One Martini backbone bead per residue (centre of mass of N, CA, C, O) as a GRO file, in nm:
protein
  536
    1UNK     BB    1  11.421   7.154  12.763
    2UNK     BB    2  11.248   7.293  13.039
    3UNK     BB    3  11.254   7.628  12.951
    4UNK     BB    4  11.253   7.989  13.008
    5UNK     BB    5  11.318   8.113  12.729
    6UNK     BB    6  11.349   8.400  12.544
    7UNK     BB    7  11.293   8.301  12.251
    8UNK     BB    8  11.025   8.160  12.304
    9UNK     BB    9  10.872   8.407  12.392
   10UNK     BB   10  10.913   8.574  12.139
   11UNK     BB   11  10.785   8.377  11.936
   12UNK     BB   12  10.509   8.360  12.071
   13UNK     BB   13  10.442   8.664  12.068
   14UNK     BB   14  10.473   8.704  11.762
   15UNK     BB   15  10.260   8.497  11.669
   16UNK     BB   16  10.023   8.644  11.815
   17UNK     BB   17  10.044   8.914  11.669
   18UNK     BB   18  10.022   8.811  11.375
   19UNK     BB   19   9.761   8.662  11.405
   20UNK     BB   20   9.589   8.913  11.486
   21UNK     BB   21   9.665   9.091  11.240
   22UNK     BB   22   9.553   8.884  11.004
   23UNK     BB   23   9.268   8.811  11.148
   24UNK     BB   24   9.116   9.083  11.200
   25UNK     BB   25   8.964   9.148  10.925
   26UNK     BB   26   8.733   8.928  10.969
   27UNK     BB   27   8.574   9.130  11.178
   28UNK     BB   28   8.517   9.302  10.926
   29UNK     BB   29   8.405   9.496  10.704
   30UNK     BB   30   8.473   9.602  10.392
   31UNK     BB   31   8.471   9.906  10.466
   32UNK     BB   32   8.659   9.880  10.713
   33UNK     BB   33   8.899   9.762  10.559
   34UNK     BB   34   8.943  10.006  10.364
   35UNK     BB   35   8.994  10.214  10.616
   36UNK     BB   36   9.254  10.114  10.667
   37UNK     BB   37   9.558  10.142  10.693
   38UNK     BB   38   9.818  10.074  10.472
   39UNK     BB   39   9.999   9.890  10.684
   40UNK     BB   40   9.754   9.716  10.705
   41UNK     BB   41   9.593   9.441  10.674
   42UNK     BB   42   9.295   9.342  10.443
   43UNK     BB   43   9.275   9.051  10.430
   44UNK     BB   44   9.046   8.801  10.397
   45UNK     BB   45   8.864   8.538  10.405
   46UNK     BB   46   8.793   8.306  10.170
   47UNK     BB   47   8.495   8.204  10.024
   48UNK     BB   48   8.348   7.966   9.880
   49UNK     BB   49   8.091   7.859   9.692
   50UNK     BB   50   7.950   7.691   9.932
   51UNK     BB   51   7.952   7.961  10.132
   52UNK     BB   52   7.889   8.227   9.938
   53UNK     BB   53   7.827   8.181   9.663
   54UNK     BB   54   7.747   8.138   9.302
   55UNK     BB   55   7.924   8.027   9.016
   56UNK     BB   56   7.888   7.740   8.779
   57UNK     BB   57   8.115   7.603   8.528
   58UNK     BB   58   8.106   7.369   8.255
   59UNK     BB   59   8.360   7.317   8.019
   60UNK     BB   60   8.415   7.255   7.661
   61UNK     BB   61   8.654   7.186   7.442
   62UNK     BB   62   8.654   7.238   7.086
   63UNK     BB   63   8.871   7.054   6.918
   64UNK     BB   64   8.755   6.983   6.635
   65UNK     BB   65   8.713   7.288   6.555
   66UNK     BB   66   9.013   7.363   6.571
   67UNK     BB   67   9.122   7.164   6.361
   68UNK     BB   68   8.951   7.261   6.126
   69UNK     BB   69   9.066   7.553   6.123
   70UNK     BB   70   9.366   7.479   6.084
   71UNK     BB   71   9.314   7.339   5.809
   72UNK     BB   72   9.199   7.585   5.667
   73UNK     BB   73   9.462   7.751   5.690
   74UNK     BB   74   9.640   7.553   5.545
   75UNK     BB   75   9.500   7.552   5.271
   76UNK     BB   76   9.550   7.858   5.221
   77UNK     BB   77   9.857   7.842   5.226
   78UNK     BB   78   9.881   7.654   4.983
   79UNK     BB   79   9.733   7.827   4.773
   80UNK     BB   80   9.928   8.073   4.791
   81UNK     BB   81  10.195   7.927   4.744
   82UNK     BB   82  10.125   7.819   4.454
   83UNK     BB   83  10.071   8.090   4.330
   84UNK     BB   84  10.350   8.227   4.387
   85UNK     BB   85  10.500   7.975   4.228
   86UNK     BB   86  10.339   7.902   3.965
   87UNK     BB   87  10.141   7.652   4.042
   88UNK     BB   88   9.944   7.406   3.903
   89UNK     BB   89   9.617   7.295   4.003
   90UNK     BB   90   9.350   7.073   4.033
   91UNK     BB   91   9.348   6.991   4.357
   92UNK     BB   92   9.204   7.008   4.697
   93UNK     BB   93   9.229   6.755   4.942
   94UNK     BB   94   9.078   6.690   5.218
   95UNK     BB   95   9.204   6.581   5.545
   96UNK     BB   96   9.316   6.454   5.817
   97UNK     BB   97   9.546   6.701   5.896
   98UNK     BB   98   9.510   6.791   5.577
   99UNK     BB   99   9.643   6.797   5.229
  100UNK     BB  100   9.592   6.718   4.881
  101UNK     BB  101   9.792   6.773   4.594
  102UNK     BB  102   9.700   6.826   4.260
  103UNK     BB  103   9.880   6.834   3.974
  104UNK     BB  104   9.879   6.951   3.645
  105UNK     BB  105  10.212   6.931   3.643
  106UNK     BB  106  10.454   6.695   3.701
  107UNK     BB  107  10.715   6.884   3.650
  108UNK     BB  108  10.629   7.060   3.926
  109UNK     BB  109  10.694   6.881   4.179
  110UNK     BB  110  10.964   6.987   4.289
  111UNK     BB  111  10.868   7.284   4.331
  112UNK     BB  112  10.631   7.217   4.519
  113UNK     BB  113  10.788   7.070   4.739
  114UNK     BB  114  10.978   7.303   4.809
  115UNK     BB  115  10.756   7.510   4.886
  116UNK     BB  116  10.633   7.338   5.120
  117UNK     BB  117  10.889   7.315   5.288
  118UNK     BB  118  10.907   7.624   5.340
  119UNK     BB  119  10.625   7.641   5.471
  120UNK     BB  120  10.688   7.450   5.713
  121UNK     BB  121  10.963   7.465   5.816
  122UNK     BB  122  11.074   7.440   6.124
  123UNK     BB  123  11.113   7.393   6.432
  124UNK     BB  124  11.012   7.469   6.716
  125UNK     BB  125  11.095   7.558   7.040
  126UNK     BB  126  11.044   7.235   7.115
  127UNK     BB  127  11.148   7.065   6.854
  128UNK     BB  128  10.882   7.058   6.670
  129UNK     BB  129  10.732   6.935   6.389
  130UNK     BB  130  10.429   7.055   6.253
  131UNK     BB  131  10.504   7.036   5.947
  132UNK     BB  132  10.454   6.837   5.636
  133UNK     BB  133  10.597   6.692   5.343
  134UNK     BB  134  10.458   6.442   5.105
  135UNK     BB  135  10.509   6.210   4.876
  136UNK     BB  136  10.323   6.076   4.616
  137UNK     BB  137  10.168   5.942   4.377
  138UNK     BB  138  10.256   6.104   4.114
  139UNK     BB  139  10.090   6.433   4.143
  140UNK     BB  140  10.113   6.393   4.464
  141UNK     BB  141  10.081   6.599   4.768
  142UNK     BB  142  10.136   6.605   5.111
  143UNK     BB  143   9.994   6.846   5.352
  144UNK     BB  144  10.069   6.860   5.717
  145UNK     BB  145  10.029   6.754   6.021
  146UNK     BB  146  10.172   6.610   6.257
  147UNK     BB  147  10.109   6.376   6.498
  148UNK     BB  148  10.222   6.534   6.739
  149UNK     BB  149  10.045   6.784   6.691
  150UNK     BB  150   9.764   6.649   6.699
  151UNK     BB  151   9.798   6.533   6.993
  152UNK     BB  152   9.857   6.831   7.130
  153UNK     BB  153   9.611   7.014   7.082
  154UNK     BB  154   9.421   6.956   7.315
  155UNK     BB  155   9.606   7.024   7.560
  156UNK     BB  156   9.683   7.305   7.464
  157UNK     BB  157   9.399   7.426   7.447
  158UNK     BB  158   9.331   7.399   7.748
  159UNK     BB  159   9.566   7.559   7.866
  160UNK     BB  160   9.502   7.824   7.710
  161UNK     BB  161   9.213   7.860   7.810
  162UNK     BB  162   9.274   7.892   8.110
  163UNK     BB  163   9.443   8.152   8.077
  164UNK     BB  164   9.231   8.327   7.934
  165UNK     BB  165   9.011   8.307   8.149
  166UNK     BB  166   9.181   8.430   8.375
  167UNK     BB  167   9.233   8.708   8.247
  168UNK     BB  168   8.940   8.791   8.211
  169UNK     BB  169   8.841   8.771   8.511
  170UNK     BB  170   9.058   8.946   8.646
  171UNK     BB  171   8.976   9.215   8.489
  172UNK     BB  172   8.683   9.221   8.646
  173UNK     BB  173   8.744   9.164   8.970
  174UNK     BB  174   8.724   8.879   9.038
  175UNK     BB  175   8.725   8.672   9.315
  176UNK     BB  176   8.836   8.352   9.387
  177UNK     BB  177   8.881   8.211   9.135
  178UNK     BB  178   8.819   7.880   8.993
  179UNK     BB  179   9.049   7.706   8.770
  180UNK     BB  180   8.994   7.383   8.633
  181UNK     BB  181   9.076   7.068   8.540
  182UNK     BB  182   8.866   6.815   8.360
  183UNK     BB  183   9.015   6.605   8.233
  184UNK     BB  184   9.091   6.654   7.897
  185UNK     BB  185   8.838   6.888   7.790
  186UNK     BB  186   8.784   7.031   8.075
  187UNK     BB  187   8.628   7.314   8.258
  188UNK     BB  188   8.630   7.467   8.583
  189UNK     BB  189   8.414   7.735   8.703
  190UNK     BB  190   8.452   7.929   9.009
  191UNK     BB  191   8.241   8.208   9.137
  192UNK     BB  192   8.241   8.376   9.400
  193UNK     BB  193   7.978   8.619   9.410
  194UNK     BB  194   7.865   8.526   9.124
  195UNK     BB  195   7.512   8.558   9.026
  196UNK     BB  196   7.586   8.572   8.700
  197UNK     BB  197   7.631   8.345   8.461
  198UNK     BB  198   7.583   8.497   8.199
  199UNK     BB  199   7.809   8.706   8.232
  200UNK     BB  200   8.036   8.502   8.264
  201UNK     BB  201   7.983   8.356   7.990
  202UNK     BB  202   8.031   8.604   7.809
  203UNK     BB  203   8.332   8.644   7.894
  204UNK     BB  204   8.437   8.351   7.844
  205UNK     BB  205   8.297   8.223   7.567
  206UNK     BB  206   8.424   8.420   7.388
  207UNK     BB  207   8.668   8.393   7.148
  208UNK     BB  208   8.809   8.654   7.015
  209UNK     BB  209   8.851   8.647   6.693
  210UNK     BB  210   9.084   8.845   6.526
  211UNK     BB  211   9.057   8.965   6.184
  212UNK     BB  212   9.229   9.041   5.868
  213UNK     BB  213   9.048   9.077   5.555
  214UNK     BB  214   8.986   9.059   5.237
  215UNK     BB  215   8.778   9.175   4.999
  216UNK     BB  216   8.583   9.029   4.746
  217UNK     BB  217   8.572   9.221   4.436
  218UNK     BB  218   8.553   8.994   4.189
  219UNK     BB  219   8.297   8.884   4.319
  220UNK     BB  220   7.970   8.782   4.384
  221UNK     BB  221   7.748   8.804   4.643
  222UNK     BB  222   7.497   8.672   4.503
  223UNK     BB  223   7.639   8.407   4.429
  224UNK     BB  224   7.712   8.329   4.719
  225UNK     BB  225   7.415   8.316   4.824
  226UNK     BB  226   7.350   8.091   4.596
  227UNK     BB  227   7.632   7.895   4.646
  228UNK     BB  228   7.883   8.051   4.477
  229UNK     BB  229   8.164   7.992   4.621
  230UNK     BB  230   8.468   8.054   4.633
  231UNK     BB  231   8.746   7.874   4.744
  232UNK     BB  232   8.902   8.161   4.857
  233UNK     BB  233   8.623   8.212   5.004
  234UNK     BB  234   8.369   8.382   5.217
  235UNK     BB  235   8.056   8.398   5.383
  236UNK     BB  236   7.955   8.689   5.556
  237UNK     BB  237   7.837   8.880   5.834
  238UNK     BB  238   7.729   9.121   6.007
  239UNK     BB  239   7.649   9.234   6.315
  240UNK     BB  240   7.333   9.236   6.218
  241UNK     BB  241   7.287   8.965   6.025
  242UNK     BB  242   7.244   9.091   5.708
  243UNK     BB  243   7.509   9.183   5.592
  244UNK     BB  244   7.694   9.087   5.323
  245UNK     BB  245   8.018   8.914   5.281
  246UNK     BB  246   8.308   8.881   5.070
  247UNK     BB  247   8.588   8.696   5.176
  248UNK     BB  248   8.894   8.620   5.222
  249UNK     BB  249   9.063   8.358   5.377
  250UNK     BB  250   9.304   8.511   5.412
  251UNK     BB  251   9.515   8.609   5.675
  252UNK     BB  252   9.684   8.889   5.749
  253UNK     BB  253   9.579   8.956   6.050
  254UNK     BB  254   9.585   8.882   6.399
  255UNK     BB  255   9.532   8.874   6.743
  256UNK     BB  256   9.821   8.766   6.808
  257UNK     BB  257   9.947   9.072   6.733
  258UNK     BB  258   9.824   9.185   6.982
  259UNK     BB  259   9.895   9.425   7.250
  260UNK     BB  260   9.651   9.643   7.235
  261UNK     BB  261   9.339   9.750   7.386
  262UNK     BB  262   9.092  10.027   7.353
  263UNK     BB  263   8.897  10.278   7.434
  264UNK     BB  264   8.752  10.482   7.183
  265UNK     BB  265   8.711  10.720   6.915
  266UNK     BB  266   8.568  10.868   6.664
  267UNK     BB  267   8.505  11.149   6.472
  268UNK     BB  268   8.199  11.148   6.610
  269UNK     BB  269   8.236  11.032   6.920
  270UNK     BB  270   8.217  10.733   6.904
  271UNK     BB  271   8.256  10.433   7.007
  272UNK     BB  272   8.571  10.260   7.008
  273UNK     BB  273   8.853  10.047   6.897
  274UNK     BB  274   9.165  10.027   6.994
  275UNK     BB  275   9.485   9.939   6.830
  276UNK     BB  276   9.789   9.727   6.860
  277UNK     BB  277  10.081   9.610   6.715
  278UNK     BB  278  10.327   9.435   6.664
  279UNK     BB  279  10.594   9.410   6.463
  280UNK     BB  280  10.480   9.187   6.279
  281UNK     BB  281  10.192   9.312   6.243
  282UNK     BB  282  10.278   9.584   6.131
  283UNK     BB  283  10.419   9.473   5.879
  284UNK     BB  284  10.184   9.322   5.756
  285UNK     BB  285   9.980   9.559   5.750
  286UNK     BB  286  10.157   9.744   5.573
  287UNK     BB  287  10.184   9.546   5.327
  288UNK     BB  288   9.877   9.505   5.271
  289UNK     BB  289   9.793   9.806   5.237
  290UNK     BB  290  10.000   9.874   5.009
  291UNK     BB  291   9.883   9.641   4.801
  292UNK     BB  292   9.549   9.760   4.860
  293UNK     BB  293   9.487  10.029   4.734
  294UNK     BB  294   9.125  10.084   4.722
  295UNK     BB  295   9.056   9.847   4.901
  296UNK     BB  296   8.867   9.637   5.089
  297UNK     BB  297   8.853   9.552   5.441
  298UNK     BB  298   8.807   9.310   5.694
  299UNK     BB  299   8.671   9.316   6.025
  300UNK     BB  300   8.691   9.024   6.230
  301UNK     BB  301   8.460   8.886   6.485
  302UNK     BB  302   8.365   8.579   6.525
  303UNK     BB  303   8.250   8.581   6.206
  304UNK     BB  304   8.212   8.900   6.212
  305UNK     BB  305   8.152   9.200   6.056
  306UNK     BB  306   8.227   9.504   6.168
  307UNK     BB  307   8.412   9.618   5.925
  308UNK     BB  308   8.476   9.777   5.567
  309UNK     BB  309   8.717   9.946   5.481
  310UNK     BB  310   8.904  10.165   5.290
  311UNK     BB  311   9.213  10.185   5.137
  312UNK     BB  312   9.396  10.485   5.110
  313UNK     BB  313   9.660  10.385   5.273
  314UNK     BB  314   9.933  10.311   5.424
  315UNK     BB  315   9.961  10.122   5.738
  316UNK     BB  316  10.259  10.165   5.944
  317UNK     BB  317  10.203  10.207   6.271
  318UNK     BB  318  10.023   9.961   6.403
  319UNK     BB  319   9.751  10.136   6.416
  320UNK     BB  320   9.396  10.180   6.529
  321UNK     BB  321   9.042  10.163   6.449
  322UNK     BB  322   8.716  10.026   6.543
  323UNK     BB  323   8.424  10.060   6.380
  324UNK     BB  324   8.087  10.079   6.535
  325UNK     BB  325   7.799   9.960   6.717
  326UNK     BB  326   7.891  10.099   7.001
  327UNK     BB  327   7.908  10.086   7.336
  328UNK     BB  328   8.070  10.133   7.622
  329UNK     BB  329   8.015   9.841   7.725
  330UNK     BB  330   8.089   9.675   7.467
  331UNK     BB  331   8.371   9.794   7.433
  332UNK     BB  332   8.484   9.702   7.709
  333UNK     BB  333   8.434   9.398   7.668
  334UNK     BB  334   8.607   9.377   7.408
  335UNK     BB  335   8.874   9.472   7.528
  336UNK     BB  336   8.895   9.250   7.741
  337UNK     BB  337   8.905   9.016   7.541
  338UNK     BB  338   9.151   9.104   7.364
  339UNK     BB  339   9.352   9.132   7.613
  340UNK     BB  340   9.310   8.822   7.704
  341UNK     BB  341   9.252   8.677   7.444
  342UNK     BB  342   9.223   8.412   7.242
  343UNK     BB  343   9.061   8.140   7.185
  344UNK     BB  344   9.162   7.835   7.043
  345UNK     BB  345   8.861   7.742   7.129
  346UNK     BB  346   8.564   7.659   7.172
  347UNK     BB  347   8.308   7.690   7.423
  348UNK     BB  348   8.109   7.456   7.606
  349UNK     BB  349   7.823   7.439   7.791
  350UNK     BB  350   7.743   7.171   8.019
  351UNK     BB  351   7.731   7.343   8.296
  352UNK     BB  352   7.496   7.525   8.517
  353UNK     BB  353   7.516   7.706   8.836
  354UNK     BB  354   7.357   7.833   9.144
  355UNK     BB  355   7.468   7.960   9.452
  356UNK     BB  356   7.313   8.077   9.702
  357UNK     BB  357   7.352   8.288   9.972
  358UNK     BB  358   7.167   8.119  10.161
  359UNK     BB  359   7.308   7.847  10.124
  360UNK     BB  360   7.583   7.953  10.220
  361UNK     BB  361   7.495   8.040  10.502
  362UNK     BB  362   7.411   7.757  10.597
  363UNK     BB  363   7.697   7.640  10.568
  364UNK     BB  364   7.841   7.831  10.764
  365UNK     BB  365   7.663   7.754  11.011
  366UNK     BB  366   7.727   7.453  11.010
  367UNK     BB  367   8.034   7.481  11.026
  368UNK     BB  368   8.048   7.645  11.290
  369UNK     BB  369   7.902   7.434  11.464
  370UNK     BB  370   8.102   7.198  11.417
  371UNK     BB  371   8.350   7.346  11.525
  372UNK     BB  372   8.241   7.408  11.808
  373UNK     BB  373   8.178   7.116  11.896
  374UNK     BB  374   8.462   7.002  11.854
  375UNK     BB  375   8.603   7.200  12.047
  376UNK     BB  376   8.437   7.130  12.305
  377UNK     BB  377   8.511   6.831  12.326
  378UNK     BB  378   8.819   6.872  12.348
  379UNK     BB  379   8.811   7.044  12.608
  380UNK     BB  380   8.673   6.842  12.791
  381UNK     BB  381   8.869   6.612  12.761
  382UNK     BB  382   9.134   6.753  12.851
  383UNK     BB  383   9.033   6.830  13.138
  384UNK     BB  384   8.950   6.541  13.235
  385UNK     BB  385   9.235   6.408  13.175
  386UNK     BB  386   9.448   6.678  13.281
  387UNK     BB  387   9.318   6.914  13.374
  388UNK     BB  388   9.343   7.259  13.405
  389UNK     BB  389   9.642   7.291  13.345
  390UNK     BB  390   9.711   7.096  13.106
  391UNK     BB  391   9.445   7.131  12.954
  392UNK     BB  392   9.457   7.442  12.935
  393UNK     BB  393   9.715   7.458  12.763
  394UNK     BB  394   9.595   7.305  12.523
  395UNK     BB  395   9.373   7.514  12.463
  396UNK     BB  396   9.561   7.757  12.404
  397UNK     BB  397   9.696   7.618  12.161
  398UNK     BB  398   9.435   7.586  12.002
  399UNK     BB  399   9.368   7.882  11.967
  400UNK     BB  400   9.635   7.957  11.825
  401UNK     BB  401   9.595   7.768  11.594
  402UNK     BB  402   9.333   7.899  11.480
  403UNK     BB  403   9.456   8.178  11.438
  404UNK     BB  404   9.686   8.093  11.236
  405UNK     BB  405   9.509   7.972  11.017
  406UNK     BB  406   9.347   8.231  10.950
  407UNK     BB  407   9.598   8.405  10.893
  408UNK     BB  408   9.723   8.234  10.664
  409UNK     BB  409   9.472   8.235  10.470
  410UNK     BB  410   9.465   8.543  10.449
  411UNK     BB  411   9.751   8.591  10.343
  412UNK     BB  412   9.719   8.368  10.091
  413UNK     BB  413   9.428   8.363   9.983
  414UNK     BB  414   9.263   8.133  10.074
  415UNK     BB  415   9.008   7.892  10.031
  416UNK     BB  416   8.708   7.836  10.206
  417UNK     BB  417   8.550   7.534  10.254
  418UNK     BB  418   8.367   7.281  10.360
  419UNK     BB  419   8.603   7.075  10.361
  420UNK     BB  420   8.788   7.272  10.513
  421UNK     BB  421   8.638   7.251  10.782
  422UNK     BB  422   8.705   6.960  10.820
  423UNK     BB  423   9.007   7.012  10.831
  424UNK     BB  424   8.994   7.192  11.084
  425UNK     BB  425   8.883   6.982  11.281
  426UNK     BB  426   9.114   6.781  11.242
  427UNK     BB  427   9.336   6.966  11.338
  428UNK     BB  428   9.253   6.985  11.630
  429UNK     BB  429   9.306   6.684  11.687
  430UNK     BB  430   9.604   6.687  11.605
  431UNK     BB  431   9.699   6.894  11.811
  432UNK     BB  432   9.620   6.728  12.077
  433UNK     BB  433   9.788   6.479  12.014
  434UNK     BB  434  10.060   6.599  12.098
  435UNK     BB  435   9.981   6.643  12.394
  436UNK     BB  436   9.915   6.347  12.461
  437UNK     BB  437  10.198   6.238  12.407
  438UNK     BB  438  10.344   6.411  12.617
  439UNK     BB  439  10.176   6.344  12.876
  440UNK     BB  440  10.211   6.032  12.870
  441UNK     BB  441  10.517   6.037  12.897
  442UNK     BB  442  10.525   6.183  13.166
  443UNK     BB  443  10.359   5.983  13.324
  444UNK     BB  444  10.548   5.737  13.290
  445UNK     BB  445  10.795   5.869  13.420
  446UNK     BB  446  10.669   5.928  13.699
  447UNK     BB  447  10.592   5.629  13.760
  448UNK     BB  448  10.906   5.551  13.750
  449UNK     BB  449  11.038   5.790  13.956
  450UNK     BB  450  11.075   6.055  13.842
  451UNK     BB  451  11.111   6.370  13.820
  452UNK     BB  452  10.956   6.638  13.713
  453UNK     BB  453  11.171   6.752  13.514
  454UNK     BB  454  11.245   6.472  13.388
  455UNK     BB  455  10.957   6.408  13.285
  456UNK     BB  456  10.925   6.657  13.102
  457UNK     BB  457  11.168   6.613  12.925
  458UNK     BB  458  11.091   6.327  12.825
  459UNK     BB  459  10.822   6.405  12.696
  460UNK     BB  460  10.936   6.590  12.473
  461UNK     BB  461  11.172   6.417  12.354
  462UNK     BB  462  11.020   6.128  12.306
  463UNK     BB  463  10.760   6.255  12.144
  464UNK     BB  464  10.873   6.402  11.895
  465UNK     BB  465  10.915   6.174  11.688
  466UNK     BB  466  10.615   6.094  11.672
  467UNK     BB  467  10.504   6.367  11.584
  468UNK     BB  468  10.661   6.399  11.321
  469UNK     BB  469  10.573   6.135  11.187
  470UNK     BB  470  10.262   6.196  11.189
  471UNK     BB  471  10.278   6.467  11.024
  472UNK     BB  472  10.420   6.362  10.774
  473UNK     BB  473  10.197   6.167  10.695
  474UNK     BB  474   9.981   6.388  10.662
  475UNK     BB  475  10.139   6.553  10.441
  476UNK     BB  476  10.142   6.332  10.227
  477UNK     BB  477   9.836   6.303  10.202
  478UNK     BB  478   9.781   6.603  10.137
  479UNK     BB  479   9.954   6.614   9.882
  480UNK     BB  480   9.803   6.402   9.717
  481UNK     BB  481   9.524   6.554   9.726
  482UNK     BB  482   9.623   6.822   9.597
  483UNK     BB  483   9.752   6.704   9.320
  484UNK     BB  484   9.513   6.483   9.247
  485UNK     BB  485   9.296   6.671   9.312
  486UNK     BB  486   8.975   6.850   9.319
  487UNK     BB  487   8.858   7.111   9.462
  488UNK     BB  488   8.748   7.009   9.761
  489UNK     BB  489   9.000   6.838   9.811
  490UNK     BB  490   9.205   7.075   9.804
  491UNK     BB  491   9.077   7.232  10.040
  492UNK     BB  492   9.130   7.017  10.252
  493UNK     BB  493   9.438   6.991  10.212
  494UNK     BB  494   9.516   7.293  10.265
  495UNK     BB  495   9.411   7.308  10.559
  496UNK     BB  496   9.569   7.067  10.669
  497UNK     BB  497   9.853   7.173  10.614
  498UNK     BB  498   9.843   7.428  10.781
  499UNK     BB  499   9.763   7.276  11.050
  500UNK     BB  500  10.019   7.114  11.089
  501UNK     BB  501  10.218   7.346  11.137
  502UNK     BB  502  10.058   7.500  11.360
  503UNK     BB  503  10.027   7.266  11.563
  504UNK     BB  504  10.324   7.209  11.623
  505UNK     BB  505  10.390   7.485  11.719
  506UNK     BB  506  10.166   7.537  11.938
  507UNK     BB  507  10.172   7.285  12.112
  508UNK     BB  508  10.473   7.285  12.196
  509UNK     BB  509  10.540   7.586  12.268
  510UNK     BB  510  10.316   7.639  12.474
  511UNK     BB  511  10.389   7.412  12.666
  512UNK     BB  512  10.682   7.489  12.726
  513UNK     BB  513  10.633   7.779  12.834
  514UNK     BB  514  10.401   7.726  13.058
  515UNK     BB  515  10.545   7.494  13.206
  516UNK     BB  516  10.799   7.647  13.278
  517UNK     BB  517  10.656   7.869  13.445
  518UNK     BB  518  10.529   7.676  13.648
  519UNK     BB  519  10.796   7.541  13.744
  520UNK     BB  520  10.929   7.816  13.848
  521UNK     BB  521  10.691   7.908  14.049
  522UNK     BB  522  10.580   7.629  14.195
  523UNK     BB  523  10.772   7.394  14.256
  524UNK     BB  524  10.703   7.097  14.218
  525UNK     BB  525  10.705   6.753  14.356
  526UNK     BB  526  10.458   6.682  14.158
  527UNK     BB  527  10.279   6.543  13.909
  528UNK     BB  528   9.945   6.596  13.842
  529UNK     BB  529   9.917   6.348  13.614
  530UNK     BB  530  10.026   6.080  13.755
  531UNK     BB  531   9.733   5.979  13.900
  532UNK     BB  532   9.595   5.955  13.647
  533UNK     BB  533   9.444   5.829  13.396
  534UNK     BB  534   9.506   5.662  13.117
  535UNK     BB  535   9.513   5.721  12.779
  536UNK     BB  536   9.361   5.485  12.518
   0.00000   0.00000   0.00000
């Protein structure tokens, strides 16, 4: 019924107030928004990379390098396990996804197989067996990753990398960053407002693999430099790239057990990195230091030895500091990387580009012009087709619709992109489409001889089903684009989805309230649009 009901007026007034409240910060400068009282919203509309300018990085996760490293760790686990079980081996032959152990004494095959089964453990939390031991002919046993684990390594590495990158960038205060998956092993990072891709790449791309390993004091570093590296050790260099270190391959504790890193200072007051392990890491660190008192151990970050202090006593507290040639800035960056977590695999930069602020400003100007032109065409059409009264009411609903869209995107911190502006223009057309359906139904009823109020009631009631069906179809299409698309396509779908809800609300409610007020005050005997030409 076309009635001037109180609840409709309250809902319309409330939506107008909330729309103005959440859209208002967009008219202020950043400094003015920060000066607003705490109870007022301060979020403004986020502009995407194509509108604001910024950095774009296309990264590829180096899954083969990750698999190689995991097999390296697996080989060392086997070597240590066989040594602890006092089982003699002739050779360890690496192969894809595992290692084949050749035993020196075939009578030890059962003991070796049992030790490897214990090393493999049971299924993980997802119920998947990650490692398995298999007997082969003669004195050979294969120990390696299961095929299911190998198949999932790539997808898992990409998912973990996305989360690590997100934590790292969020901690730097960068806003509106978009991190999306592209294909099987690629990640797209878009950072609006970040005009230094080198700084972004430095924060994102460093693996930040922190490990604690014993220094090999039994063998000669000079022999290792000459190419005679023991099988259970590796030759690394210090952070200066000059000082060589021979370290055991076995990892005592890794960054996976790190719970917190912070900027600290050493005894001389120089910047250092403080760290704390979780319960498992603290226990392993305590056991390792207790068993190696008087020996040096290496603190390694991304393949470089940061320091190699000597263990004077067991460190059971689970915390300590890493000393090195750090500045406050490098220490802060390193803490950010360690707290963000280590990347499961290296990231290769496949493409980098910068969208300048000037280019973004041109896109904003072009988008604003296209929106204004589209809005003006719709206004002219509605007034010419339905007159100043009915056409003007549609325009008022259109203005409220635009206000609510901006308010909703500001409230949810959605990012407006250039395709999003296209969705905004399309939303305006969809909004007046509801008014066109209502007015045309009113016109048909009036020409059929029904009264003004009966024609208006029929217009709203009979057109509502068509309006809902049309908007549901649009929502389905927008949902498919949002979940199946990437980047600009999702921006378009997001704006279109918000516009569908706001247009249905504003177009119908504004028309009902204002037409009911006109009907109550003017008491017309004839519908003004009844004699106009039908819109086809």
